[in-house]
N, CA, C and O atoms as a Maestro MAE file, in Angstrom:
{
 s_m_m2io_version
 :::
 2.0.0
}

f_m_ct {
 s_m_title
 :::
 protein
 m_atom[300] {
  # First column is atom index #
  i_m_mmod_type
  r_m_x_coord
  r_m_y_coord
  r_m_z_coord
  i_m_residue_number
  s_m_chain_name
  s_m_pdb_residue_name
  s_m_pdb_atom_name
  i_m_atomic_number
  :::
  1 25 247.618 157.536 130.159 1 A "MET " " N  " 7
  2 3 246.766 157.282 131.301 1 A "MET " " CA " 6
  3 2 245.861 158.484 131.526 1 A "MET " " C  " 6
  4 15 246.300 159.631 131.438 1 A "MET " " O  " 8
  5 25 244.609 158.216 131.812 2 A "LEU " " N  " 7
  6 3 243.652 159.287 132.033 2 A "LEU " " CA " 6
  7 2 243.794 159.858 133.439 2 A "LEU " " C  " 6
  8 15 244.008 159.129 134.408 2 A "LEU " " O  " 8
  9 25 243.673 161.171 133.523 3 A "THR " " N  " 7
  10 3 243.683 161.816 134.834 3 A "THR " " CA " 6
  11 2 242.307 161.670 135.466 3 A "THR " " C  " 6
  12 15 241.351 161.264 134.805 3 A "THR " " O  " 8
  13 25 242.214 161.998 136.731 4 A "ILE " " N  " 7
  14 3 240.918 161.922 137.414 4 A "ILE " " CA " 6
  15 2 239.917 162.848 136.740 4 A "ILE " " C  " 6
  16 15 238.758 162.478 136.553 4 A "ILE " " O  " 8
  17 25 240.354 164.054 136.371 5 A "ALA " " N  " 7
  18 3 239.448 165.008 135.719 5 A "ALA " " CA " 6
  19 2 238.940 164.464 134.391 5 A "ALA " " C  " 6
  20 15 237.755 164.594 134.084 5 A "ALA " " O  " 8
  21 25 239.820 163.855 133.601 6 A "SER " " N  " 7
  22 3 239.372 163.331 132.310 6 A "SER " " CA " 6
  23 2 238.488 162.099 132.495 6 A "SER " " C  " 6
  24 15 237.565 161.882 131.710 6 A "SER " " O  " 8
  25 25 238.755 161.301 133.509 7 A "ARG " " N  " 7
  26 3 237.883 160.156 133.796 7 A "ARG " " CA " 6
  27 2 236.494 160.625 134.209 7 A "ARG " " C  " 6
  28 15 235.488 160.050 133.793 7 A "ARG " " O  " 8
  29 25 236.442 161.668 135.027 8 A "LEU " " N  " 7
  30 3 235.144 162.214 135.433 8 A "LEU " " CA " 6
  31 2 234.380 162.753 134.236 8 A "LEU " " C  " 6
  32 15 233.164 162.588 134.142 8 A "LEU " " O  " 8
  33 25 235.098 163.399 133.317 9 A "ASP " " N  " 7
  34 3 234.453 163.919 132.112 9 A "ASP " " CA " 6
  35 2 233.853 162.786 131.291 9 A "ASP " " C  " 6
  36 15 232.723 162.894 130.816 9 A "ASP " " O  " 8
  37 25 234.597 161.708 131.122 10 A "VAL " " N  " 7
  38 3 234.101 160.549 130.375 10 A "VAL " " CA " 6
  39 2 232.879 159.960 131.070 10 A "VAL " " C  " 6
  40 15 231.887 159.644 130.414 10 A "VAL " " O  " 8
  41 25 232.939 159.812 132.378 11 A "MET " " N  " 7
  42 3 231.806 159.251 133.126 11 A "MET " " CA " 6
  43 2 230.580 160.148 133.033 11 A "MET " " C  " 6
  44 15 229.459 159.654 132.904 11 A "MET " " O  " 8
  45 25 230.780 161.464 133.097 12 A "ASN " " N  " 7
  46 3 229.655 162.393 132.995 12 A "ASN " " CA " 6
  47 2 228.999 162.326 131.622 12 A "ASN " " C  " 6
  48 15 227.773 162.328 131.518 12 A "ASN " " O  " 8
  49 25 229.816 162.266 130.563 13 A "ARG " " N  " 7
  50 3 229.260 162.173 129.209 13 A "ARG " " CA " 6
  51 2 228.525 160.855 129.012 13 A "ARG " " C  " 6
  52 15 227.457 160.822 128.401 13 A "ARG " " O  " 8
  53 25 229.085 159.785 129.521 14 A "LEU " " N  " 7
  54 3 228.441 158.480 129.415 14 A "LEU " " CA " 6
  55 2 227.117 158.468 130.174 14 A "LEU " " C  " 6
  56 15 226.112 157.963 129.672 14 A "LEU " " O  " 8
  57 25 227.119 159.020 131.373 15 A "GLY " " N  " 7
  58 3 225.887 159.085 132.163 15 A "GLY " " CA " 6
  59 2 224.814 159.904 131.477 15 A "GLY " " C  " 6
  60 15 223.647 159.513 131.457 15 A "GLY " " O  " 8
  61 25 225.203 161.048 130.911 16 A "ARG " " N  " 7
  62 3 224.236 161.896 130.206 16 A "ARG " " CA " 6
  63 2 223.679 161.172 128.986 16 A "ARG " " C  " 6
  64 15 222.487 161.265 128.694 16 A "ARG " " O  " 8
  65 25 224.534 160.458 128.283 17 A "ALA " " N  " 7
  66 3 224.089 159.729 127.089 17 A "ALA " " CA " 6
  67 2 223.102 158.634 127.454 17 A "ALA " " C  " 6
  68 15 222.102 158.450 126.759 17 A "ALA " " O  " 8
  69 25 223.359 157.915 128.514 18 A "MET " " N  " 7
  70 3 222.516 156.783 128.898 18 A "MET " " CA " 6
  71 2 221.227 157.216 129.598 18 A "MET " " C  " 6
  72 15 220.265 156.449 129.645 18 A "MET " " O  " 8
  73 25 221.198 158.438 130.142 19 A "ALA " " N  " 7
  74 3 220.036 158.894 130.906 19 A "ALA " " CA " 6
  75 2 218.860 159.300 130.025 19 A "ALA " " C  " 6
  76 15 217.729 159.365 130.508 19 A "ALA " " O  " 8
  77 25 219.097 159.571 128.766 20 A "ASP " " N  " 7
  78 3 218.026 160.031 127.882 20 A "ASP " " CA " 6
  79 2 217.173 158.852 127.422 20 A "ASP " " C  " 6
  80 15 217.707 157.875 126.896 20 A "ASP " " O  " 8
  81 25 215.843 158.929 127.613 21 A "PRO " " N  " 7
  82 3 214.969 157.817 127.226 21 A "PRO " " CA " 6
  83 2 215.009 157.487 125.733 21 A "PRO " " C  " 6
  84 15 214.913 156.319 125.355 21 A "PRO " " O  " 8
  85 25 215.149 158.494 124.894 22 A "THR " " N  " 7
  86 3 215.200 158.237 123.451 22 A "THR " " CA " 6
  87 2 216.465 157.478 123.091 22 A "THR " " C  " 6
  88 15 216.422 156.539 122.295 22 A "THR " " O  " 8
  89 25 217.586 157.874 123.666 23 A "ARG " " N  " 7
  90 3 218.833 157.155 123.386 23 A "ARG " " CA " 6
  91 2 218.755 155.725 123.907 23 A "ARG " " C  " 6
  92 15 219.299 154.808 123.291 23 A "ARG " " O  " 8
  93 25 218.086 155.532 125.029 24 A "SER " " N  " 7
  94 3 217.904 154.169 125.551 24 A "SER " " CA " 6
  95 2 217.089 153.326 124.577 24 A "SER " " C  " 6
  96 15 217.400 152.155 124.361 24 A "SER " " O  " 8
  97 25 216.048 153.911 123.988 25 A "LYS " " N  " 7
  98 3 215.233 153.187 123.002 25 A "LYS " " CA " 6
  99 2 216.058 152.838 121.764 25 A "LYS " " C  " 6
  100 15 215.940 151.739 121.220 25 A "LYS " " O  " 8
  101 25 216.880 153.769 121.329 26 A "ILE " " N  " 7
  102 3 217.737 153.517 120.169 26 A "ILE " " CA " 6
  103 2 218.692 152.369 120.471 26 A "ILE " " C  " 6
  104 15 218.873 151.473 119.646 26 A "ILE " " O  " 8
  105 25 219.299 152.396 121.647 27 A "LEU " " N  " 7
  106 3 220.224 151.321 122.022 27 A "LEU " " CA " 6
  107 2 219.519 149.975 122.100 27 A "LEU " " C  " 6
  108 15 220.077 148.960 121.683 27 A "LEU " " O  " 8
  109 25 218.307 149.955 122.625 28 A "MET " " N  " 7
  110 3 217.549 148.702 122.698 28 A "MET " " CA " 6
  111 2 217.285 148.167 121.291 28 A "MET " " C  " 6
  112 15 217.366 146.960 121.061 28 A "MET " " O  " 8
  113 25 216.973 149.055 120.351 29 A "SER " " N  " 7
  114 3 216.750 148.629 118.966 29 A "SER " " CA " 6
  115 2 218.030 148.079 118.352 29 A "SER " " C  " 6
  116 15 217.995 147.102 117.604 29 A "SER " " O  " 8
  117 25 219.155 148.705 118.667 30 A "LEU " " N  " 7
  118 3 220.426 148.270 118.093 30 A "LEU " " CA " 6
  119 2 220.915 146.955 118.694 30 A "LEU " " C  " 6
  120 15 221.786 146.303 118.119 30 A "LEU " " O  " 8
  121 25 220.373 146.559 119.835 31 A "LEU " " N  " 7
  122 3 220.736 145.257 120.402 31 A "LEU " " CA " 6
  123 2 220.303 144.119 119.481 31 A "LEU " " C  " 6
  124 15 220.898 143.041 119.494 31 A "LEU " " O  " 8
  125 25 219.260 144.366 118.678 32 A "ASP " " N  " 7
  126 3 218.781 143.352 117.735 32 A "ASP " " CA " 6
  127 2 219.682 143.228 116.514 32 A "ASP " " C  " 6
  128 15 219.605 142.242 115.781 32 A "ASP " " O  " 8
  129 25 220.530 144.218 116.294 33 A "GLY " " N  " 7
  130 3 221.439 144.194 115.159 33 A "GLY " " CA " 6
  131 2 221.658 145.590 114.609 33 A "GLY " " C  " 6
  132 15 220.942 146.521 114.977 33 A "GLY " " O  " 8
  133 25 222.644 145.747 113.727 34 A "PRO " " N  " 7
  134 3 222.942 147.056 113.140 34 A "PRO " " CA " 6
  135 2 221.745 147.607 112.369 34 A "PRO " " C  " 6
  136 15 220.900 146.863 111.872 34 A "PRO " " O  " 8
  137 25 221.704 148.934 112.289 35 A "SER " " N  " 7
  138 3 220.591 149.569 111.589 35 A "SER " " CA " 6
  139 2 221.026 150.930 111.061 35 A "SER " " C  " 6
  140 15 222.089 151.444 111.411 35 A "SER " " O  " 8
  141 25 220.181 151.496 110.216 36 A "HIS " " N  " 7
  142 3 220.394 152.827 109.650 36 A "HIS " " CA " 6
  143 2 219.460 153.820 110.343 36 A "HIS " " C  " 6
  144 15 218.398 153.426 110.824 36 A "HIS " " O  " 8
  145 25 219.838 155.103 110.403 37 A "PRO " " N  " 7
  146 3 218.990 156.104 111.047 37 A "PRO " " CA " 6
  147 2 217.558 156.151 110.501 37 A "PRO " " C  " 6
  148 15 216.614 156.329 111.271 37 A "PRO " " O  " 8
  149 25 217.387 155.995 109.194 38 A "ALA " " N  " 7
  150 3 216.037 156.039 108.614 38 A "ALA " " CA " 6
  151 2 215.178 154.896 109.135 38 A "ALA " " C  " 6
  152 15 213.994 155.083 109.415 38 A "ALA " " O  " 8
  153 25 215.767 153.719 109.264 39 A "VAL " " N  " 7
  154 3 215.030 152.554 109.772 39 A "VAL " " CA " 6
  155 2 214.685 152.760 111.239 39 A "VAL " " C  " 6
  156 15 213.560 152.491 111.661 39 A "VAL " " O  " 8
  157 25 215.652 153.237 112.017 40 A "LEU " " N  " 7
  158 3 215.400 153.486 113.438 40 A "LEU " " CA " 6
  159 2 214.312 154.535 113.625 40 A "LEU " " C  " 6
  160 15 213.471 154.405 114.515 40 A "LEU " " O  " 8
  161 25 214.321 155.568 112.797 41 A "SER " " N  " 7
  162 3 213.308 156.617 112.938 41 A "SER " " CA " 6
  163 2 211.912 156.074 112.660 41 A "SER " " C  " 6
  164 15 210.955 156.449 113.338 41 A "SER " " O  " 8
  165 25 211.784 155.189 111.665 42 A "ARG " " N  " 7
  166 3 210.478 154.571 111.385 42 A "ARG " " CA " 6
  167 2 210.049 153.669 112.537 42 A "ARG " " C  " 6
  168 15 208.903 153.725 112.982 42 A "ARG " " O  " 8
  169 25 210.969 152.842 113.017 43 A "GLU " " N  " 7
  170 3 210.643 151.902 114.092 43 A "GLU " " CA " 6
  171 2 210.239 152.610 115.380 43 A "GLU " " C  " 6
  172 15 209.350 152.147 116.095 43 A "GLU " " O  " 8
  173 25 210.892 153.733 115.675 44 A "LEU " " N  " 7
  174 3 210.669 154.414 116.949 44 A "LEU " " CA " 6
  175 2 209.703 155.589 116.852 44 A "LEU " " C  " 6
  176 15 209.351 156.188 117.869 44 A "LEU " " O  " 8
  177 25 209.270 155.925 115.634 45 A "GLY " " N  " 7
  178 3 208.335 157.036 115.464 45 A "GLY " " CA " 6
  179 2 208.968 158.391 115.742 45 A "GLY " " C  " 6
  180 15 208.324 159.286 116.290 45 A "GLY " " O  " 8
  181 25 210.230 158.537 115.362 46 A "LEU " " N  " 7
  182 3 210.961 159.785 115.571 46 A "LEU " " CA " 6
  183 2 211.385 160.348 114.226 46 A "LEU " " C  " 6
  184 15 211.384 159.639 113.220 46 A "LEU " " O  " 8
  185 25 211.749 161.633 114.211 47 A "THR " " N  " 7
  186 3 212.263 162.202 112.970 47 A "THR " " CA " 6
  187 2 213.676 161.671 112.729 47 A "THR " " C  " 6
  188 15 214.392 161.307 113.661 47 A "THR " " O  " 8
  189 25 214.045 161.638 111.475 48 A "ARG " " N  " 7
  190 3 215.377 161.131 111.128 48 A "ARG " " CA " 6
  191 2 216.473 162.013 111.723 48 A "ARG " " C  " 6
  192 15 217.498 161.514 112.186 48 A "ARG " " O  " 8
  193 25 216.247 163.339 111.707 49 A "SER " " N  " 7
  194 3 217.258 164.247 112.263 49 A "SER " " CA " 6
  195 2 217.403 164.048 113.771 49 A "SER " " C  " 6
  196 15 218.505 164.147 114.309 49 A "SER " " O  " 8
  197 25 216.291 163.769 114.450 50 A "ASN " " N  " 7
  198 3 216.339 163.510 115.889 50 A "ASN " " CA " 6
  199 2 217.164 162.264 116.173 50 A "ASN " " C  " 6
  200 15 218.023 162.270 117.054 50 A "ASN " " O  " 8
  201 25 216.904 161.200 115.428 51 A "VAL " " N  " 7
  202 3 217.652 159.950 115.601 51 A "VAL " " CA " 6
  203 2 219.129 160.179 115.283 51 A "VAL " " C  " 6
  204 15 219.996 159.694 116.010 51 A "VAL " " O  " 8
  205 25 219.421 160.902 114.223 52 A "SER " " N  " 7
  206 3 220.813 161.167 113.850 52 A "SER " " CA " 6
  207 2 221.546 161.941 114.941 52 A "SER " " C  " 6
  208 15 222.705 161.654 115.241 52 A "SER " " O  " 8
  209 25 220.868 162.922 115.532 53 A "ASN " " N  " 7
  210 3 221.490 163.688 116.617 53 A "ASN " " CA " 6
  211 2 221.790 162.797 117.819 53 A "ASN " " C  " 6
  212 15 222.861 162.900 118.417 53 A "ASN " " O  " 8
  213 25 220.855 161.932 118.169 54 A "HIS " " N  " 7
  214 3 221.077 161.023 119.294 54 A "HIS " " CA " 6
  215 2 222.195 160.025 118.979 54 A "HIS " " C  " 6
  216 15 223.005 159.709 119.850 54 A "HIS " " O  " 8
  217 25 222.241 159.532 117.748 55 A "LEU " " N  " 7
  218 3 223.306 158.606 117.361 55 A "LEU " " CA " 6
  219 2 224.673 159.288 117.402 55 A "LEU " " C  " 6
  220 15 225.669 158.655 117.754 55 A "LEU " " O  " 8
  221 25 224.727 160.556 117.048 56 A "THR " " N  " 7
  222 3 225.980 161.307 117.127 56 A "THR " " CA " 6
  223 2 226.462 161.380 118.567 56 A "THR " " C  " 6
  224 15 227.648 161.193 118.838 56 A "THR " " O  " 8
  225 25 225.553 161.650 119.483 57 A "CYS " " N  " 7
  226 3 225.902 161.682 120.906 57 A "CYS " " CA " 6
  227 2 226.431 160.324 121.356 57 A "CYS " " C  " 6
  228 15 227.459 160.243 122.028 57 A "CYS " " O  " 8
  229 25 225.728 159.268 120.985 58 A "LEU " " N  " 7
  230 3 226.142 157.915 121.375 58 A "LEU " " CA " 6
  231 2 227.489 157.543 120.755 58 A "LEU " " C  " 6
  232 15 228.310 156.880 121.389 58 A "LEU " " O  " 8
  233 25 227.708 157.970 119.523 59 A "ARG " " N  " 7
  234 3 228.986 157.694 118.852 59 A "ARG " " CA " 6
  235 2 230.117 158.469 119.524 59 A "ARG " " C  " 6
  236 15 231.193 157.919 119.759 59 A "ARG " " O  " 8
  237 25 229.877 159.741 119.834 60 A "ASP " " N  " 7
  238 3 230.909 160.565 120.465 60 A "ASP " " CA " 6
  239 2 231.296 160.041 121.844 60 A "ASP " " C  " 6
  240 15 232.423 160.244 122.296 60 A "ASP " " O  " 8
  241 25 230.366 159.371 122.508 61 A "CYS " " N  " 7
  242 3 230.646 158.778 123.822 61 A "CYS " " CA " 6
  243 2 231.259 157.391 123.703 61 A "CYS " " C  " 6
  244 15 231.622 156.787 124.712 61 A "CYS " " O  " 8
  245 25 231.378 156.882 122.484 62 A "GLY " " N  " 7
  246 3 231.980 155.573 122.273 62 A "GLY " " CA " 6
  247 2 231.049 154.407 122.533 62 A "GLY " " C  " 6
  248 15 231.502 153.279 122.722 62 A "GLY " " O  " 8
  249 25 229.735 154.672 122.544 63 A "ILE " " N  " 7
  250 3 228.757 153.618 122.831 63 A "ILE " " CA " 6
  251 2 228.364 152.868 121.568 63 A "ILE " " C  " 6
  252 15 228.127 151.661 121.614 63 A "ILE " " O  " 8
  253 25 228.292 153.569 120.439 64 A "VAL " " N  " 7
  254 3 227.989 152.928 119.160 64 A "VAL " " CA " 6
  255 2 229.099 153.261 118.165 64 A "VAL " " C  " 6
  256 15 229.861 154.209 118.357 64 A "VAL " " O  " 8
  257 25 229.174 152.472 117.113 65 A "VAL " " N  " 7
  258 3 230.170 152.672 116.058 65 A "VAL " " CA " 6
  259 2 229.433 152.930 114.753 65 A "VAL " " C  " 6
  260 15 228.477 152.230 114.418 65 A "VAL " " O  " 8
  261 25 229.883 153.938 114.023 66 A "ALA " " N  " 7
  262 3 229.295 154.268 112.726 66 A "ALA " " CA " 6
  263 2 230.127 153.638 111.622 66 A "ALA " " C  " 6
  264 15 231.351 153.770 111.603 66 A "ALA " " O  " 8
  265 25 229.450 152.947 110.694 67 A "GLU " " N  " 7
  266 3 230.122 152.322 109.557 67 A "GLU " " CA " 6
  267 2 229.512 152.862 108.271 67 A "GLU " " C  " 6
  268 15 228.364 152.553 107.951 67 A "GLU " " O  " 8
  269 25 230.276 153.675 107.523 68 A "PRO " " N  " 7
  270 3 229.752 154.209 106.265 68 A "PRO " " CA " 6
  271 2 229.471 153.089 105.265 68 A "PRO " " C  " 6
  272 15 230.258 152.155 105.112 68 A "PRO " " O  " 8
  273 25 228.335 153.210 104.594 69 A "GLU " " N  " 7
  274 3 227.942 152.282 103.525 69 A "GLU " " CA " 6
  275 2 227.451 153.125 102.358 69 A "GLU " " C  " 6
  276 15 226.260 153.413 102.245 69 A "GLU " " O  " 8
  277 25 228.363 153.511 101.506 70 A "GLY " " N  " 7
  278 3 227.985 154.392 100.406 70 A "GLY " " CA " 6
  279 2 227.567 155.743 100.953 70 A "GLY " " C  " 6
  280 15 228.338 156.407 101.646 70 A "GLY " " O  " 8
  281 25 226.343 156.148 100.639 71 A "ARG " " N  " 7
  282 3 225.839 157.433 101.118 71 A "ARG " " CA " 6
  283 2 225.132 157.311 102.460 71 A "ARG " " C  " 6
  284 15 224.677 158.316 103.005 71 A "ARG " " O  " 8
  285 25 225.033 156.123 102.994 72 A "GLN " " N  " 7
  286 3 224.361 155.906 104.276 72 A "GLN " " CA " 6
  287 2 225.375 155.497 105.334 72 A "GLN " " C  " 6
  288 15 226.517 155.152 105.032 72 A "GLN " " O  " 8
  289 25 224.928 155.545 106.576 73 A "THR " " N  " 7
  290 3 225.761 155.110 107.694 73 A "THR " " CA " 6
  291 2 224.992 154.079 108.494 73 A "THR " " C  " 6
  292 15 223.819 154.263 108.818 73 A "THR " " O  " 8
  293 25 225.673 152.996 108.804 74 A "ARG " " N  " 7
  294 3 225.060 151.931 109.606 74 A "ARG " " CA " 6
  295 2 225.658 151.999 111.005 74 A "ARG " " C  " 6
  296 15 226.862 152.192 111.175 74 A "ARG " " O  " 8
  297 25 224.800 151.837 111.994 75 A "TYR " " N  " 7
  298 3 225.238 151.867 113.396 75 A "TYR " " CA " 6
  299 2 225.035 150.517 114.034 75 A "TYR " " C  " 6
  300 15 225.342 150.338 115.212 75 A "TYR " " O  " 8
  :::
 }
 m_bond[299] {
  # First column is bond index #
  i_m_from
  i_m_to
  i_m_order
  :::
  1 1 2 1
  2 2 3 1
  3 3 4 2
  4 3 5 1
  5 5 6 1
  6 6 7 1
  7 7 8 2
  8 7 9 1
  9 9 10 1
  10 10 11 1
  11 11 12 2
  12 11 13 1
  13 13 14 1
  14 14 15 1
  15 15 16 2
  16 15 17 1
  17 17 18 1
  18 18 19 1
  19 19 20 2
  20 19 21 1
  21 21 22 1
  22 22 23 1
  23 23 24 2
  24 23 25 1
  25 25 26 1
  26 26 27 1
  27 27 28 2
  28 27 29 1
  29 29 30 1
  30 30 31 1
  31 31 32 2
  32 31 33 1
  33 33 34 1
  34 34 35 1
  35 35 36 2
  36 35 37 1
  37 37 38 1
  38 38 39 1
  39 39 40 2
  40 39 41 1
  41 41 42 1
  42 42 43 1
  43 43 44 2
  44 43 45 1
  45 45 46 1
  46 46 47 1
  47 47 48 2
  48 47 49 1
  49 49 50 1
  50 50 51 1
  51 51 52 2
  52 51 53 1
  53 53 54 1
  54 54 55 1
  55 55 56 2
  56 55 57 1
  57 57 58 1
  58 58 59 1
  59 59 60 2
  60 59 61 1
  61 61 62 1
  62 62 63 1
  63 63 64 2
  64 63 65 1
  65 65 66 1
  66 66 67 1
  67 67 68 2
  68 67 69 1
  69 69 70 1
  70 70 71 1
  71 71 72 2
  72 71 73 1
  73 73 74 1
  74 74 75 1
  75 75 76 2
  76 75 77 1
  77 77 78 1
  78 78 79 1
  79 79 80 2
  80 79 81 1
  81 81 82 1
  82 82 83 1
  83 83 84 2
  84 83 85 1
  85 85 86 1
  86 86 87 1
  87 87 88 2
  88 87 89 1
  89 89 90 1
  90 90 91 1
  91 91 92 2
  92 91 93 1
  93 93 94 1
  94 94 95 1
  95 95 96 2
  96 95 97 1
  97 97 98 1
  98 98 99 1
  99 99 100 2
  100 99 101 1
  101 101 102 1
  102 102 103 1
  103 103 104 2
  104 103 105 1
  105 105 106 1
  106 106 107 1
  107 107 108 2
  108 107 109 1
  109 109 110 1
  110 110 111 1
  111 111 112 2
  112 111 113 1
  113 113 114 1
  114 114 115 1
  115 115 116 2
  116 115 117 1
  117 117 118 1
  118 118 119 1
  119 119 120 2
  120 119 121 1
  121 121 122 1
  122 122 123 1
  123 123 124 2
  124 123 125 1
  125 125 126 1
  126 126 127 1
  127 127 128 2
  128 127 129 1
  129 129 130 1
  130 130 131 1
  131 131 132 2
  132 131 133 1
  133 133 134 1
  134 134 135 1
  135 135 136 2
  136 135 137 1
  137 137 138 1
  138 138 139 1
  139 139 140 2
  140 139 141 1
  141 141 142 1
  142 142 143 1
  143 143 144 2
  144 143 145 1
  145 145 146 1
  146 146 147 1
  147 147 148 2
  148 147 149 1
  149 149 150 1
  150 150 151 1
  151 151 152 2
  152 151 153 1
  153 153 154 1
  154 154 155 1
  155 155 156 2
  156 155 157 1
  157 157 158 1
  158 158 159 1
  159 159 160 2
  160 159 161 1
  161 161 162 1
  162 162 163 1
  163 163 164 2
  164 163 165 1
  165 165 166 1
  166 166 167 1
  167 167 168 2
  168 167 169 1
  169 169 170 1
  170 170 171 1
  171 171 172 2
  172 171 173 1
  173 173 174 1
  174 174 175 1
  175 175 176 2
  176 175 177 1
  177 177 178 1
  178 178 179 1
  179 179 180 2
  180 179 181 1
  181 181 182 1
  182 182 183 1
  183 183 184 2
  184 183 185 1
  185 185 186 1
  186 186 187 1
  187 187 188 2
  188 187 189 1
  189 189 190 1
  190 190 191 1
  191 191 192 2
  192 191 193 1
  193 193 194 1
  194 194 195 1
  195 195 196 2
  196 195 197 1
  197 197 198 1
  198 198 199 1
  199 199 200 2
  200 199 201 1
  201 201 202 1
  202 202 203 1
  203 203 204 2
  204 203 205 1
  205 205 206 1
  206 206 207 1
  207 207 208 2
  208 207 209 1
  209 209 210 1
  210 210 211 1
  211 211 212 2
  212 211 213 1
  213 213 214 1
  214 214 215 1
  215 215 216 2
  216 215 217 1
  217 217 218 1
  218 218 219 1
  219 219 220 2
  220 219 221 1
  221 221 222 1
  222 222 223 1
  223 223 224 2
  224 223 225 1
  225 225 226 1
  226 226 227 1
  227 227 228 2
  228 227 229 1
  229 229 230 1
  230 230 231 1
  231 231 232 2
  232 231 233 1
  233 233 234 1
  234 234 235 1
  235 235 236 2
  236 235 237 1
  237 237 238 1
  238 238 239 1
  239 239 240 2
  240 239 241 1
  241 241 242 1
  242 242 243 1
  243 243 244 2
  244 243 245 1
  245 245 246 1
  246 246 247 1
  247 247 248 2
  248 247 249 1
  249 249 250 1
  250 250 251 1
  251 251 252 2
  252 251 253 1
  253 253 254 1
  254 254 255 1
  255 255 256 2
  256 255 257 1
  257 257 258 1
  258 258 259 1
  259 259 260 2
  260 259 261 1
  261 261 262 1
  262 262 263 1
  263 263 264 2
  264 263 265 1
  265 265 266 1
  266 266 267 1
  267 267 268 2
  268 267 269 1
  269 269 270 1
  270 270 271 1
  271 271 272 2
  272 271 273 1
  273 273 274 1
  274 274 275 1
  275 275 276 2
  276 275 277 1
  277 277 278 1
  278 278 279 1
  279 279 280 2
  280 279 281 1
  281 281 282 1
  282 282 283 1
  283 283 284 2
  284 283 285 1
  285 285 286 1
  286 286 287 1
  287 287 288 2
  288 287 289 1
  289 289 290 1
  290 290 291 1
  291 291 292 2
  292 291 293 1
  293 293 294 1
  294 294 295 1
  295 295 296 2
  296 295 297 1
  297 297 298 1
  298 298 299 1
  299 299 300 2
  :::
 }
}
């Protein structure tokens, strides 16, 4: 069972993740279906490293799931 402090930590991380406009755009794109960071970066006009960093944040917060596909990762 989570303590109040750990619940607050989870809520704070989730709030921070959802508050960023770029992460919101990434999530909106992923609503259409799974995608790879390179595809998302082209669609959103962002660098691949920027998209990867945002996806890492979203994954660490439990908002998206990463599925390895060979040398690539699908979210």
